[in-house]
SEFINU-662121 format. One record per residue (C-alpha): chain; x negated, y, z. Coordinates in Angstrom, 3 decimals, always signed. Each point is the difference from the previous one (the first is absolute). Layout:
<markes>
mol:A&xx:X&yy:Y&zz:Z
...
</markes>
This chain:
<markes>
mol:A&xx:-3.554&yy:-13.483&zz:-4.088
mol:A&xx:+0.310&yy:+0.182&zz:+3.764
mol:A&xx:+3.278&yy:-1.381&zz:+1.106
mol:A&xx:+0.339&yy:+2.701&zz:+2.574
mol:A&xx:+1.499&yy:+3.447&zz:-1.136
mol:A&xx:-0.521&yy:+3.342&zz:+1.900
mol:A&xx:+1.860&yy:+3.428&zz:-0.080
mol:A&xx:-1.784&yy:+3.396&zz:-1.003
mol:A&xx:+0.924&yy:+3.473&zz:+0.316
mol:A&xx:-0.967&yy:+0.734&zz:-3.683
mol:A&xx:+2.635&yy:+1.054&zz:-2.915
mol:A&xx:-0.273&yy:-3.776&zz:-1.814
mol:A&xx:-1.040&yy:-3.245&zz:+0.227
mol:A&xx:-4.069&yy:-0.644&zz:+0.677
mol:A&xx:-1.981&yy:-3.241&zz:-0.787
mol:A&xx:-3.351&yy:-0.154&zz:+1.048
mol:A&xx:-1.275&yy:-2.715&zz:-2.650
mol:A&xx:-3.188&yy:-2.085&zz:+0.587
mol:A&xx:-2.302&yy:-2.108&zz:-1.779
mol:A&xx:+0.683&yy:-3.617&zz:+0.398
mol:A&xx:-0.340&yy:-1.952&zz:+2.473
mol:A&xx:+0.881&yy:+2.997&zz:+2.002
mol:A&xx:+3.474&yy:+0.860&zz:+0.977
mol:A&xx:+1.991&yy:+2.977&zz:-1.786
mol:A&xx:+2.606&yy:+1.727&zz:+2.103
mol:A&xx:+3.348&yy:+1.794&zz:-0.266
mol:A&xx:+1.388&yy:+3.019&zz:+1.320
mol:A&xx:+3.632&yy:+1.554&zz:-0.178
mol:A&xx:+1.293&yy:+3.531&zz:+1.006
mol:A&xx:+2.024&yy:-0.172&zz:+3.092
mol:A&xx:+2.560&yy:+2.333&zz:-1.561
mol:A&xx:+0.911&yy:-2.746&zz:-2.387
mol:A&xx:+1.022&yy:-2.430&zz:+2.855
mol:A&xx:+3.539&yy:-0.611&zz:+0.863
mol:A&xx:+0.236&yy:+0.755&zz:+3.873
mol:A&xx:+2.613&yy:+0.020&zz:+2.775
mol:A&xx:+0.255&yy:+2.159&zz:+3.162
mol:A&xx:-2.797&yy:+0.805&zz:+1.870
mol:A&xx:-0.086&yy:-1.732&zz:+3.453
mol:A&xx:+0.939&yy:+1.954&zz:+3.009
mol:A&xx:-3.034&yy:+1.692&zz:+1.161
mol:A&xx:+0.485&yy:-1.173&zz:+3.629
mol:A&xx:+0.314&yy:-3.572&zz:-1.241
mol:A&xx:-3.024&yy:-2.432&zz:+0.209
mol:A&xx:-0.162&yy:-0.445&zz:-3.666
mol:A&xx:-1.395&yy:+1.917&zz:-2.862
mol:A&xx:+0.639&yy:+0.004&zz:-3.745
mol:A&xx:-2.704&yy:-1.712&zz:-2.599
mol:A&xx:+0.125&yy:-1.522&zz:-3.314
mol:A&xx:-1.585&yy:-2.971&zz:-1.438
mol:A&xx:-0.675&yy:-0.971&zz:-3.494
mol:A&xx:-1.242&yy:-3.031&zz:-2.181
mol:A&xx:-0.745&yy:-0.705&zz:-3.399
mol:A&xx:+2.193&yy:-3.311&zz:-0.174
mol:A&xx:-0.532&yy:-0.774&zz:-3.740
mol:A&xx:-1.597&yy:+0.925&zz:-3.395
mol:A&xx:+0.926&yy:-0.591&zz:-3.624
mol:A&xx:-2.517&yy:-2.103&zz:-2.205
mol:A&xx:-0.655&yy:+3.896&zz:-1.705
mol:A&xx:-1.014&yy:+1.658&zz:+3.198
mol:A&xx:+3.300&yy:+1.815&zz:+1.339
mol:A&xx:+0.468&yy:-0.327&zz:+3.805
mol:A&xx:+3.169&yy:-0.355&zz:+1.872
mol:A&xx:-0.176&yy:+1.948&zz:+3.351
mol:A&xx:+2.323&yy:-0.454&zz:+3.002
mol:A&xx:-0.053&yy:+2.440&zz:+3.110
mol:A&xx:+2.223&yy:-0.370&zz:+3.162
mol:A&xx:+0.611&yy:+2.252&zz:+2.637
mol:A&xx:-1.040&yy:-1.134&zz:+3.317
mol:A&xx:+0.562&yy:+1.242&zz:+3.596
mol:A&xx:-3.306&yy:-1.102&zz:+2.086
mol:A&xx:-0.032&yy:-0.172&zz:+4.020
mol:A&xx:-2.075&yy:+2.788&zz:+1.185
mol:A&xx:+0.774&yy:+0.262&zz:+3.738
mol:A&xx:-0.001&yy:+3.609&zz:+1.705
mol:A&xx:-2.211&yy:+0.074&zz:+2.745
mol:A&xx:+0.040&yy:+3.770&zz:+0.606
mol:A&xx:+1.022&yy:+3.129&zz:-0.899
mol:A&xx:-2.109&yy:+3.192&zz:-1.011
mol:A&xx:+1.734&yy:+3.461&zz:-0.553
mol:A&xx:+3.020&yy:-1.987&zz:-0.681
mol:A&xx:-1.509&yy:-2.080&zz:-2.652
mol:A&xx:-0.150&yy:-3.895&zz:+0.541
mol:A&xx:-3.455&yy:-1.666&zz:+0.507
mol:A&xx:+0.503&yy:-3.791&zz:-1.297
mol:A&xx:-2.168&yy:-3.040&zz:-0.143
mol:A&xx:-0.987&yy:-0.673&zz:-3.636
mol:A&xx:+2.264&yy:-3.072&zz:-1.546
mol:A&xx:-1.745&yy:-3.683&zz:+0.304
mol:A&xx:-2.417&yy:-0.746&zz:-2.594
mol:A&xx:+2.473&yy:-2.798&zz:-0.960
mol:A&xx:+2.583&yy:+2.061&zz:-1.771
mol:A&xx:+2.419&yy:-2.882&zz:+0.134
mol:A&xx:+0.049&yy:-0.309&zz:+3.825
mol:A&xx:+0.846&yy:+3.928&zz:+0.368
mol:A&xx:+2.847&yy:+0.236&zz:-2.635
mol:A&xx:+3.380&yy:+0.853&zz:+1.185
mol:A&xx:+1.925&yy:-3.207&zz:-0.503
mol:A&xx:+3.122&yy:+1.994&zz:-0.112
mol:A&xx:-0.629&yy:+2.216&zz:-2.670
mol:A&xx:+1.334&yy:-0.674&zz:-3.496
mol:A&xx:-2.815&yy:+1.260&zz:-2.386
mol:A&xx:+0.508&yy:+2.436&zz:-2.764
mol:A&xx:-1.752&yy:-2.002&zz:-2.873
mol:A&xx:-1.350&yy:+1.861&zz:-3.288
mol:A&xx:-1.582&yy:-1.775&zz:-3.105
mol:A&xx:-2.022&yy:+1.376&zz:-2.768
mol:A&xx:-1.525&yy:-1.216&zz:-3.304
mol:A&xx:-3.563&yy:+1.589&zz:-0.318
mol:A&xx:-2.296&yy:+0.342&zz:-2.848
mol:A&xx:-3.323&yy:-0.100&zz:+1.911
mol:A&xx:-1.957&yy:+1.914&zz:-2.758
mol:A&xx:+2.358&yy:+2.722&zz:-1.179
mol:A&xx:+1.391&yy:+0.203&zz:+3.677
mol:A&xx:+3.494&yy:+0.109&zz:-1.360
mol:A&xx:+2.250&yy:-1.182&zz:+2.515
mol:A&xx:+3.878&yy:-1.116&zz:-0.356
mol:A&xx:+2.229&yy:-0.334&zz:+2.944
mol:A&xx:+2.520&yy:-2.835&zz:-0.091
mol:A&xx:+3.477&yy:+0.361&zz:+1.228
mol:A&xx:+1.025&yy:-1.448&zz:+3.276
mol:A&xx:+0.700&yy:-4.042&zz:-0.127
mol:A&xx:+3.257&yy:-1.233&zz:-0.172
mol:A&xx:-0.470&yy:-1.629&zz:+3.518
mol:A&xx:+0.623&yy:+2.241&zz:+2.885
mol:A&xx:-2.542&yy:-1.392&zz:+2.484
mol:A&xx:-3.425&yy:-1.331&zz:-0.509
mol:A&xx:-1.999&yy:-2.306&zz:+2.235
mol:A&xx:-3.823&yy:+0.625&zz:-0.225
mol:A&xx:-0.223&yy:+1.943&zz:-3.190
mol:A&xx:-3.468&yy:+0.371&zz:+0.234
mol:A&xx:-0.734&yy:-3.882&zz:+0.223
mol:A&xx:+2.617&yy:-0.976&zz:-2.718
mol:A&xx:-2.087&yy:-2.350&zz:-2.318
mol:A&xx:+3.050&yy:-0.599&zz:-2.060
mol:A&xx:+0.209&yy:+3.131&zz:-2.017
mol:A&xx:-2.175&yy:+0.130&zz:-3.279
mol:A&xx:-0.513&yy:+2.299&zz:-3.023
mol:A&xx:-0.180&yy:-1.041&zz:-3.501
mol:A&xx:+0.037&yy:+1.915&zz:-3.233
mol:A&xx:+0.657&yy:-0.522&zz:-3.499
mol:A&xx:-1.116&yy:+1.611&zz:-3.522
mol:A&xx:+1.714&yy:-0.369&zz:-3.074
mol:A&xx:-2.987&yy:-0.660&zz:-1.972
mol:A&xx:-1.100&yy:-2.745&zz:+2.507
mol:A&xx:-2.934&yy:+1.940&zz:+1.181
mol:A&xx:-1.061&yy:+3.413&zz:+0.987
mol:A&xx:+2.054&yy:+2.812&zz:+1.768
mol:A&xx:+3.295&yy:-1.515&zz:+1.570
mol:A&xx:+3.253&yy:+1.255&zz:-1.185
mol:A&xx:+1.870&yy:-1.312&zz:+3.127
mol:A&xx:-0.487&yy:-1.339&zz:+3.465
mol:A&xx:+1.709&yy:-2.031&zz:+2.584
mol:A&xx:-0.275&yy:-0.192&zz:+3.506
mol:A&xx:+1.658&yy:-3.363&zz:+1.512
mol:A&xx:+0.141&yy:-1.973&zz:+3.115
mol:A&xx:+1.245&yy:-3.664&zz:+0.423
mol:A&xx:+3.368&yy:-0.309&zz:+2.398
mol:A&xx:+1.795&yy:-2.463&zz:+1.753
mol:A&xx:+2.675&yy:-2.227&zz:-1.847
mol:A&xx:-1.459&yy:+0.107&zz:-3.502
mol:A&xx:-0.115&yy:+3.880&zz:-0.453
mol:A&xx:-2.431&yy:+2.354&zz:-1.152
mol:A&xx:-0.179&yy:+3.903&zz:+0.976
mol:A&xx:-1.217&yy:+1.984&zz:-2.852
mol:A&xx:-0.839&yy:+3.487&zz:-1.255
mol:A&xx:-0.194&yy:+0.394&zz:-3.397
mol:A&xx:-1.409&yy:+3.267&zz:-1.612
mol:A&xx:+2.312&yy:+0.141&zz:-2.830
mol:A&xx:+3.121&yy:-0.150&zz:+2.320
mol:A&xx:-1.417&yy:+2.054&zz:+2.969
mol:A&xx:+1.830&yy:-1.694&zz:+2.565
mol:A&xx:-0.389&yy:-3.174&zz:+2.113
mol:A&xx:+2.250&yy:-3.115&zz:-0.546
mol:A&xx:+0.432&yy:-3.448&zz:+1.281
mol:A&xx:+0.031&yy:-2.564&zz:-2.677
mol:A&xx:+0.565&yy:-3.837&zz:+0.158
mol:A&xx:-3.131&yy:-2.202&zz:-1.140
mol:A&xx:+0.005&yy:-3.505&zz:-1.263
mol:A&xx:-1.905&yy:-2.134&zz:+2.877
mol:A&xx:-2.377&yy:-2.540&zz:-1.127
mol:A&xx:-0.365&yy:-3.653&zz:+0.935
mol:A&xx:-2.562&yy:-0.326&zz:+2.933
mol:A&xx:-1.912&yy:-3.168&zz:+0.638
mol:A&xx:+1.550&yy:+0.244&zz:+3.825
mol:A&xx:+2.733&yy:+1.245&zz:+1.687
mol:A&xx:-2.399&yy:+2.282&zz:+2.099
mol:A&xx:+0.044&yy:+3.835&zz:+0.111
mol:A&xx:-2.631&yy:+2.026&zz:-1.298
mol:A&xx:-1.755&yy:+2.477&zz:+2.140
mol:A&xx:-1.334&yy:+2.735&zz:-2.013
mol:A&xx:-3.139&yy:+0.988&zz:+1.857
mol:A&xx:-2.147&yy:+2.439&zz:-2.740
mol:A&xx:+0.781&yy:+3.034&zz:-1.824
mol:A&xx:+2.227&yy:-0.668&zz:-3.342
mol:A&xx:-2.115&yy:-0.325&zz:-2.797
mol:A&xx:+0.573&yy:+1.216&zz:-3.618
mol:A&xx:-1.466&yy:-2.280&zz:-2.551
mol:A&xx:+1.039&yy:-1.331&zz:-3.844
mol:A&xx:+3.459&yy:+2.260&zz:+0.050
mol:A&xx:+1.244&yy:-1.418&zz:+3.232
mol:A&xx:-0.197&yy:+0.893&zz:+3.633
mol:A&xx:-1.143&yy:-2.984&zz:+2.070
mol:A&xx:+0.551&yy:-0.850&zz:+3.962
mol:A&xx:-2.379&yy:-2.173&zz:+1.795
mol:A&xx:+0.306&yy:-2.504&zz:+2.694
mol:A&xx:-3.439&yy:-0.790&zz:+0.768
mol:A&xx:+0.453&yy:-3.384&zz:+1.405
mol:A&xx:+2.085&yy:-1.111&zz:-2.820
mol:A&xx:+0.185&yy:+1.777&zz:-3.451
mol:A&xx:+1.699&yy:+3.233&zz:-1.708
mol:A&xx:+3.098&yy:+0.917&zz:-1.537
mol:A&xx:+0.013&yy:+2.395&zz:-3.184
mol:A&xx:+2.773&yy:+2.096&zz:-1.735
mol:A&xx:+0.447&yy:+2.759&zz:-2.862
mol:A&xx:+1.923&yy:+2.439&zz:+2.191
mol:A&xx:+1.036&yy:+2.175&zz:-3.512
mol:A&xx:+2.321&yy:-2.886&zz:-0.819
mol:A&xx:+3.779&yy:-0.017&zz:+0.510
mol:A&xx:-0.608&yy:-3.060&zz:+2.186
mol:A&xx:-3.179&yy:-0.841&zz:+0.849
mol:A&xx:-0.980&yy:-3.388&zz:+0.027
mol:A&xx:-2.379&yy:-1.544&zz:+2.813
mol:A&xx:-2.857&yy:-2.202&zz:-0.620
mol:A&xx:-2.279&yy:-1.854&zz:+2.193
mol:A&xx:-3.531&yy:-1.279&zz:-0.204
mol:A&xx:-1.330&yy:-1.726&zz:+2.941
mol:A&xx:-3.433&yy:+0.419&zz:+1.201
mol:A&xx:-2.840&yy:-2.518&zz:-0.736
mol:A&xx:+0.923&yy:-3.381&zz:+1.558
mol:A&xx:-2.614&yy:-0.308&zz:+2.766
mol:A&xx:+0.922&yy:+3.797&zz:+0.986
mol:A&xx:+3.800&yy:-0.631&zz:+0.839
mol:A&xx:+0.668&yy:-0.186&zz:+3.719
mol:A&xx:+3.424&yy:-1.116&zz:+1.666
mol:A&xx:+2.620&yy:+2.549&zz:+0.750
mol:A&xx:-1.082&yy:+2.278&zz:+2.893
mol:A&xx:-3.308&yy:-1.576&zz:+0.467
mol:A&xx:-1.746&yy:+1.659&zz:+2.973
mol:A&xx:-3.527&yy:+1.416&zz:-0.485
mol:A&xx:-2.477&yy:-2.424&zz:+1.780
mol:A&xx:-1.571&yy:+1.902&zz:+3.065
mol:A&xx:+1.274&yy:+3.022&zz:-0.877
mol:A&xx:-0.938&yy:+3.153&zz:+2.036
mol:A&xx:+2.585&yy:+3.132&zz:+0.216
mol:A&xx:+2.017&yy:+1.018&zz:-2.740
mol:A&xx:-1.428&yy:-1.720&zz:-3.057
mol:A&xx:+1.652&yy:-2.145&zz:-2.826
mol:A&xx:-0.833&yy:-2.166&zz:-3.146
mol:A&xx:+0.170&yy:+3.324&zz:-2.054
mol:A&xx:-3.264&yy:+0.984&zz:+1.436
mol:A&xx:-1.656&yy:-3.162&zz:-1.313
mol:A&xx:+1.813&yy:-0.523&zz:-3.250
mol:A&xx:+1.175&yy:+2.136&zz:-3.071
mol:A&xx:+1.376&yy:+0.170&zz:-3.202
mol:A&xx:-1.272&yy:+2.816&zz:-2.577
mol:A&xx:-0.190&yy:+0.807&zz:-3.677
mol:A&xx:-3.486&yy:+0.328&zz:-1.377
mol:A&xx:-1.554&yy:+0.020&zz:-3.580
mol:A&xx:+3.841&yy:-0.217&zz:-1.291
mol:A&xx:+0.455&yy:-3.555&zz:+1.669
mol:A&xx:+1.637&yy:-0.976&zz:+3.675
mol:A&xx:-2.344&yy:-1.253&zz:+2.234
mol:A&xx:+0.290&yy:-1.442&zz:+3.762
mol:A&xx:-2.888&yy:+0.456&zz:+2.766
mol:A&xx:-0.397&yy:-1.446&zz:+3.281
mol:A&xx:-2.543&yy:-0.213&zz:+2.789
mol:A&xx:-0.408&yy:-2.690&zz:+2.633
mol:A&xx:+0.068&yy:+1.133&zz:+3.676
mol:A&xx:-3.154&yy:-2.044&zz:+0.960
mol:A&xx:-3.752&yy:+0.024&zz:-0.923
mol:A&xx:-1.206&yy:-0.450&zz:-2.781
mol:A&xx:+3.127&yy:+2.285&zz:-0.886
mol:A&xx:+0.912&yy:-1.304&zz:-3.513
mol:A&xx:+1.342&yy:+2.571&zz:-2.268
mol:A&xx:+1.822&yy:-1.572&zz:-3.049
mol:A&xx:+1.684&yy:+1.610&zz:-2.965
mol:A&xx:+2.582&yy:-1.377&zz:-2.427
mol:A&xx:+1.151&yy:+1.222&zz:-3.306
mol:A&xx:+3.686&yy:-0.683&zz:-1.277
mol:A&xx:-0.170&yy:-2.217&zz:-3.042
mol:A&xx:+1.381&yy:+2.024&zz:-2.950
mol:A&xx:+3.255&yy:-2.116&zz:-0.349
mol:A&xx:+0.459&yy:+0.716&zz:+3.751
mol:A&xx:+0.175&yy:-3.750&zz:+0.797
mol:A&xx:-2.942&yy:-0.444&zz:+2.397
mol:A&xx:-3.082&yy:+1.782&zz:+1.512
mol:A&xx:-3.766&yy:-0.763&zz:-0.991
mol:A&xx:-2.870&yy:+0.487&zz:+2.615
mol:A&xx:-2.381&yy:+2.639&zz:-1.306
mol:A&xx:-2.363&yy:+0.629&zz:+3.126
mol:A&xx:-0.751&yy:-1.509&zz:+3.339
mol:A&xx:-2.667&yy:+1.842&zz:+2.181
mol:A&xx:-1.097&yy:-0.610&zz:+3.514
mol:A&xx:-0.085&yy:+3.602&zz:+1.261
mol:A&xx:-2.336&yy:-0.986&zz:+2.804
mol:A&xx:-2.737&yy:-0.977&zz:-2.160
mol:A&xx:+0.192&yy:+3.380&zz:-1.822
mol:A&xx:-1.037&yy:+2.167&zz:+2.967
mol:A&xx:-2.059&yy:-2.878&zz:+1.672
mol:A&xx:-3.079&yy:+2.211&zz:+0.131
mol:A&xx:+2.040&yy:+2.057&zz:+2.569
mol:A&xx:-1.108&yy:+3.281&zz:-1.381
mol:A&xx:+3.688&yy:+1.444&zz:-0.025
mol:A&xx:+1.394&yy:+2.909&zz:+2.146
mol:A&xx:+3.181&yy:-2.346&zz:+0.777
mol:A&xx:-2.446&yy:-2.883&zz:+1.588
mol:A&xx:+0.570&yy:-1.643&zz:+2.350
mol:A&xx:+3.354&yy:-0.897&zz:-0.239
mol:A&xx:+2.478&yy:+1.449&zz:+2.647
mol:A&xx:+0.896&yy:-3.094&zz:+2.217
mol:A&xx:+3.449&yy:-1.167&zz:-1.509
mol:A&xx:-0.448&yy:+2.162&zz:-3.058
mol:A&xx:+0.101&yy:-1.247&zz:-3.332
mol:A&xx:-0.323&yy:+1.430&zz:-3.746
mol:A&xx:+3.597&yy:+0.773&zz:-1.296
mol:A&xx:+1.036&yy:+0.770&zz:-3.719
mol:A&xx:+0.692&yy:+3.767&zz:-0.883
mol:A&xx:+0.417&yy:-0.411&zz:-3.757
mol:A&xx:-1.100&yy:-1.411&zz:-3.385
mol:A&xx:-1.640&yy:+2.594&zz:-2.066
mol:A&xx:+2.623&yy:+0.748&zz:-2.938
mol:A&xx:-2.696&yy:+0.580&zz:-2.474
mol:A&xx:-2.490&yy:-3.153&zz:+0.829
mol:A&xx:+1.617&yy:-3.122&zz:+1.053
mol:A&xx:-3.667&yy:-0.959&zz:+1.728
mol:A&xx:+0.298&yy:+2.633&zz:+2.367
mol:A&xx:+1.588&yy:-0.102&zz:+3.384
mol:A&xx:+0.597&yy:+2.632&zz:+2.686
mol:A&xx:-0.002&yy:-1.558&zz:+3.547
mol:A&xx:+0.224&yy:+1.637&zz:+3.599
mol:A&xx:-1.585&yy:-0.744&zz:+3.330
mol:A&xx:+1.650&yy:+0.824&zz:+3.330
mol:A&xx:+1.673&yy:+3.023&zz:-2.182
mol:A&xx:-3.148&yy:+1.744&zz:+0.107
mol:A&xx:-2.240&yy:-1.087&zz:-2.829
mol:A&xx:+0.916&yy:-0.409&zz:-3.541
mol:A&xx:-2.082&yy:-2.965&zz:-1.804
mol:A&xx:+0.184&yy:+0.131&zz:-3.795
mol:A&xx:-1.356&yy:-3.518&zz:-1.330
mol:A&xx:-0.483&yy:-1.223&zz:-3.347
mol:A&xx:+1.094&yy:-3.631&zz:-0.368
mol:A&xx:-1.755&yy:-0.742&zz:-3.032
mol:A&xx:-3.470&yy:+1.478&zz:+0.926
mol:A&xx:+0.459&yy:-1.672&zz:+3.543
mol:A&xx:-1.208&yy:+3.395&zz:+1.778
mol:A&xx:+1.072&yy:+3.021&zz:+1.853
mol:A&xx:+0.147&yy:+3.046&zz:-2.392
mol:A&xx:+1.304&yy:+2.722&zz:+2.423
mol:A&xx:+1.120&yy:+0.854&zz:+3.558
mol:A&xx:+1.326&yy:+2.949&zz:+1.825
mol:A&xx:+1.822&yy:+1.151&zz:+3.111
mol:A&xx:+3.786&yy:+0.831&zz:-0.328
mol:A&xx:+2.601&yy:-0.480&zz:+2.803
mol:A&xx:+3.023&yy:-0.475&zz:-2.000
mol:A&xx:+1.961&yy:-3.261&zz:+0.388
mol:A&xx:+0.415&yy:-0.647&zz:-3.807
mol:A&xx:+0.507&yy:+1.476&zz:-3.514
mol:A&xx:+1.766&yy:-0.262&zz:-3.027
mol:A&xx:-1.971&yy:-0.557&zz:-3.127
mol:A&xx:+0.381&yy:+2.647&zz:-2.986
mol:A&xx:-1.329&yy:+0.170&zz:-3.380
mol:A&xx:-0.153&yy:+3.626&zz:-1.579
mol:A&xx:+0.407&yy:-0.335&zz:-3.960
mol:A&xx:-1.653&yy:+2.636&zz:-2.069
mol:A&xx:+3.372&yy:+1.598&zz:-1.168
mol:A&xx:+1.249&yy:+0.333&zz:+3.499
mol:A&xx:-1.313&yy:+3.688&zz:+0.544
mol:A&xx:+2.140&yy:+1.154&zz:-3.167
mol:A&xx:+3.224&yy:-1.821&zz:+0.716
mol:A&xx:+3.156&yy:+0.925&zz:+1.820
mol:A&xx:+2.120&yy:-2.055&zz:+2.260
mol:A&xx:+3.063&yy:-1.130&zz:-1.882
mol:A&xx:+2.790&yy:+2.124&zz:+0.560
mol:A&xx:+3.371&yy:-0.941&zz:+1.574
mol:A&xx:+3.491&yy:-0.542&zz:-1.616
mol:A&xx:+0.933&yy:+2.672&zz:-2.200
mol:A&xx:+3.226&yy:+0.236&zz:+1.881
mol:A&xx:-1.190&yy:+0.376&zz:+3.615
mol:A&xx:-1.720&yy:+2.748&zz:+1.633
mol:A&xx:-0.817&yy:-2.154&zz:+3.309
mol:A&xx:-3.621&yy:-0.834&zz:-1.098
mol:A&xx:-2.131&yy:+2.630&zz:-0.361
mol:A&xx:-3.755&yy:+0.722&zz:-0.610
mol:A&xx:-1.512&yy:+2.428&zz:+2.426
</markes>
């Protein structure tokens, strides 16, 4: 599922489902979004909206976030009293009004039925970069242990051993204390990939160190920590060697769930671009190497549309296939998606796509006939639209 989400002038949510390995897209009606007053028409700012699929539950529900923006679009002339503007910069971050406190709207979406539920406003009054918040995840729970969910939780780790969470059965946001876990060192975790739902817990990953997880449904969630494979742990705040531009280790490392196991994949930044995959042992005490493939050998014949590699560009990890642990999706120069089967040691697909990254999403057969769990019986703040 594409990480970005757009607005549309339709009465309900729209989803463009695509067959893997292509990317599906989400659209939400503008009238469902919370907005503030329009900018003064004589100012050099115009109103806009940005959206993102920030998380997916293990059973296919999506957590969407939309934020109001004001983009710098300088007035250069007037025609019959109407301002003529330069278009906003392509890089939206450089054209956003830094003084705007954005109105933020969150939804839970069933991508098959298009049912969409708007969450109430968070208890915090100000959010920094809500579209790029990697700490908020979505977890579901079924009383039978499988099948359609009976409840869901949206949760985010906070500073000071706190968790901000929304429980569908309560229908409101709340801050709860968490029981911290023992970490092997005193360093701080830097969460640098989207929160992951797996094994009845939400996982938050520092791709240079390890992952912490917790069950947000419990009265006092308890954190547990799993370190990355020994050879993959880096010192705190390790710089990315010879990095150009705004790149980070998260573009070359990822923790994902696939075939019912937690897995870690990484790719080296130099030839022959070694792609390695590890699986977490069933007792969660260590990792086992499953695959190691030299990517340069897979396309040595040169008959691929992304060759020759642009100067300074290297393959980056997009995600691990949630249904086939042998298959990993790579990107090159944010233009080409390359699908590699590590077991067969071959490229099994490629296509052009200009999105930065995506969120893996599995759509079980019963999702098309199930409903999003409703809010607590005693509240009317949480509504299905």
